[in-house]
N, C-alpha and C positions, 0 to 999 in steps of 0.2 A: 453477627451482627454489625451495619454499619453504625456510627455515630456522626449525627450531624454538626457542622459547624457554621456559622453565620459568618459570612464575610462580605462588605461592603465595599465596591467600587463606585466611587463618586455617587450618583443617585440611586444604585440598581444593589438591593440585597439580595444574595445568593443562598441558597442552602447546599453546601458541598459534602458528599460522602468524604471522611477521612479516613487513610488509610496506607498502605504502602506499597511499593513496588516500583522499571522498563525496559526492554528489549526485543524479542522476536515473539510471534505467535506460536503456540504449539500445535501438535496435530490436532484435529477435528476427529469427533467421534465417525466410526465408519459409516459411509453411506453407499448405497447402490449408486453407479453410474447414472449419470441424469437427474438424480433423485435432487428435489429442492429441498432448501435448509429447512422450510415449515410449509405446509399447506398454503396453497395460494390465497385461501380465505383469510390467513395472517399476515397482513401485508408488513415488510419491514422487519421480520423475525432474526433475531442473531443468531449466527451461525453457532452450531452445535459444537462444543470444543470439550476436548479432555482437560482435566484439572492441570494448569502450568506448573512446570518445575523452576527452580534456580538455574540460571545462566550459567555456565561453567565458568570457574576464575579464569582457565587459560585455553583458548582455542587450539587444539591440534589442527595442523596441516594436513590437508588431503593429499594422496597421492594415489598413483596407478589408474584406474578405472574410474573411482570415487571421485576424481578433479574433472572428469569429462563432462562438460556441460553441453546441453542441445545435440541435436540428431546429426549435427555433421555435415549436415547441408552446405552445397556450394553455388546453388542456384540464387539468381539476382531478380530483386523487382524489374518488372519491364515497364513499371509506371512510377516515377519517383514520386514520393510522399508529397501531397498538398494539403493544406487545412481542409478543402472541400472535396477530399478525396472519399467519395463514399460507395462502399459496397453495395449492390441490391439484397432487399431483403424479403424480397416476396417469396421467395422458396428457397430451400437449401440446395438444390440442385444449382440455381441460379448464383448464388452465393458462392458455392465450392468452385463452379467455373470460372466464374468473374476474379476470384483470387486467384487462383491457378494462374491464371493467363496474364493477371498484372502484376500479381506479387510473387509469382514464382514457387509457391508452397505447396506443401504436399497434400493433395485431395484427403488422404485420411485422417490427419490431424486437424483439417478444415472441418470436415464431416464432425469430428468431435468438438470442435468449436463452436459450430452451430447448435448443437444438441445442447451443450451448456449453455448458451445464450438463451436459447428457448426457457429452460430451468429458470435463469436469473430473470427473465421477463416477469416469468408466472408468479417467482416470488419478490417481485417490487424491488429488485436488487438494482434495478437500472433505471430509476425514474429519470436520469437526464438523457435526452437525445443524444447530447453528443460525446456523452462517456459510452453509450450503446454502440457507437461507431469506432471509438477508440478501442473497445474489447473486441471488437470484430478485426480492427487491423493489427492488434497483437499478438504475435505468434509465442505463446507460453510454451511452447514446446522447445522454443531456444532459451530458456533459462533455468529449466530444470536438469538434474544430474542426470546423465543418460541413463542410469540404471533403473530410473523413475519415468522415462519416457511414455510409456504405456498408461501411467497415471495422470498424465498433463492436465487433461481436464475436467479429472475427478471432483467431486465436491472438497474433498477433503484436503488439508495442508499437507505438504510433502517435504521430506526432511532434505535438505540441501548442505549438510556437512556443519561442522563447527558447532554442533549444538542446537542451530536454529533451523526454521523453517520459511517454505515461499507460502504465503499466507493463500488460502482458497481463493476462487475467483468470486463465489458471493460477496465475502467480506470486502474483498479488493473494489469490486464493483460498486458496492453500497458505501461505502466511505468515500470514495471518489466522486460519487455521485452529489453526495452532500456536500461537496465544495464547490460546484456549480463554475470549473475552471472555464473562465472566457480567454481568448486567443490576447496573448501579450501578458496575462497575468503572471507573475513572480510566485513561483511554487517551490516551498522547500520542504524537504521528506528526510524525517529523522528514523532512521535503519534501512539501508539501500538493500541490505540482504541479498536477494538473487537477482534484482534489478527489473523484477516485472511489473512492480508499482510504479518506478519511473519511466519504463518503457510506454507504460498507458498514460503518465502525464504527458509525455513529450509529442502524443498526438493531440493533444489539448492545446499545449501550448508551447512557445519555443524558448522559454526561459525557466529551465528546471535545475534545483540545486537537490544534492542528495550526499546524506553524512552517514557512514556505517564505523561502528567502533570496532568491529574485527578486521585486525590489519590485513592478513591473507585473504578473507572474504572480499574485502574492499579492492584488492588487487586482482583477484580472479574476476569480479562482476565488470570491472573496468575493461578487461580485457575482452569479455564476453563483448560488450558495448563496441570496443574498438573493431573488434572482428565484422560484429554485423555492419557498422558505417562503411569498413572497407567492402563489403560486399553489397553496398548500395542503399543502405538503411541509413538514409542521410538524417531523419527525423532525430536520432540517438545522439547526433553531434550537439544536440540542445541540452544534453543533462551535462552539469557540471558534479563532480564526485571528489570526496576527499576523503579520506579517515581520521575521525576523531571523534570526541564525546560530544554527542549532539544534544545534550542538556543545555550545552551553552550555545548552539545554533551556530549561524554563520554570519557572523558579525559583518564582514567585511563586504557582504553582496546582500544586507539587510536595507530597507525593509521588503517584507514579502506579502503579496496580496492573499496568500493561501500557506498554511502549514499542515502536514499531515504526519502524526507520528502513530508508529507501529509497534510501541511496547507499551505497556503498564507502569503507569505510576501515582502516587498519592495526591498529587497535587499538578497543577501547570506548572512547568519552568519557568521562572521570571523573565528568562532573557528571551523565552520564544514569545512572551505576551508581549514583550517589550520590541521585539524584529516583528510582531505582526502588525500590519499597517490599519490606521483608523479605517474603518469599514470592510476590515478583512474578515477572514473565516478561517479558523483551526478545527481539526478533528483529532482527538486523541483520546485514548482509554485510559479512565480515572479510576482509581477504586483500591481497596486492598490486594494482596497476592493472591493472583491466581481467580478475581473475581470484579473484574472490572466493569465499568458501563461506558460504553462510548461516545464522547460527547462532542457536540457541535458548540464551539466557541466562538462569538461573535465579539468584535470589538468597534463601539461607535462613538460618537462624539456628539455632544448636545449643541445647541447654539451658542451657550457660554463657554464651550472649550473642555465640560466635563467629560471625562471618557467614562464608558460605562460597559460592563463585561456581563455579557448573558451568554447561559449554559442551557443547553436542553441535550436529551436523550436519543439518539437516533434510532436505537431499538426498543423503545418506548419501556424501558425499566428491564430488560432482560441483560441478564450476565454474561460477560464473555471473556474467559481467562485469556490473559496474556503474561508472557514471562517478563521479569524485571527490566527494566529502563537502567541499564547496566552502568557503573562509572569507571572513568579511565585515570588511573594514575601513574604520570609518566607514560610508560607504554605497555603497562600490566591493568587488566580488567579487574576489578575490585569491588567486589558488593554491589549495591544500586544505589539510586538517586532519591529512594524513600525518605519521608523524613520520621 
């Protein structure tokens, strides 16, 4: 059971769940291909997930086939990315044909992307029009391990090594839509992981910063971005990455219009709140270990300069398990940032 704590920010009094835990999301419960997270009659339902487990204290490096990411394609987009680049959405056939011709992508993966897109629309996980386009333009298959390629567009979260996962498309779409990112917004992501989330963000704004705490994973994902940029995916050049403890944000790049956190914690990190612009929005899982609520946090100022913080649950009270927001001491990951 959660206990409630009353916290006052300026003129706003908030009731917050007190708990513990931040890191990456765990695998979701099995779901049939193209199934939705919940019936269409239940909008914005939380993704079904298995209980989260503690993140490993040390992340082993991957080797051999486990280290291979993406399908290994060498084709290049025929049409460079622009923010007004929009694929047709009237029929599956038109979408697949247009993307294959203009972006040089595999029709088989494109067909799966379209099917997942339709499921996400039914489940109200893409309420923002620009995020819909970003999802359709982002090749998720380029960010999963090669051994998981056949599952690229399944509802489930997928293992990407190092004890972490690539978030399911429904969660990524819904959390991104809540941010309502506009061109030119500065966006900070905590938990780069596979790189898929930031890849979507780069289709919404050309100012993206992302922090990953696991050094070999951070290096691998940076390599994925650089390889895609070399192949003509110029939008990914907008993504700035570093390996660090995301609890402290990215002070030298602050302030940010939007912040997205992909790990669970029992409080909003003060540094992230400070680095969020007045008028900005943060999406973050808050709650006890393995039982977070994904919150939309807004920061506003009254006419007299008083800062107020408001919070709302994007899944209407449904619990979503996340692994802990891990902490870094020197170069070693130790424990989490829970209070």
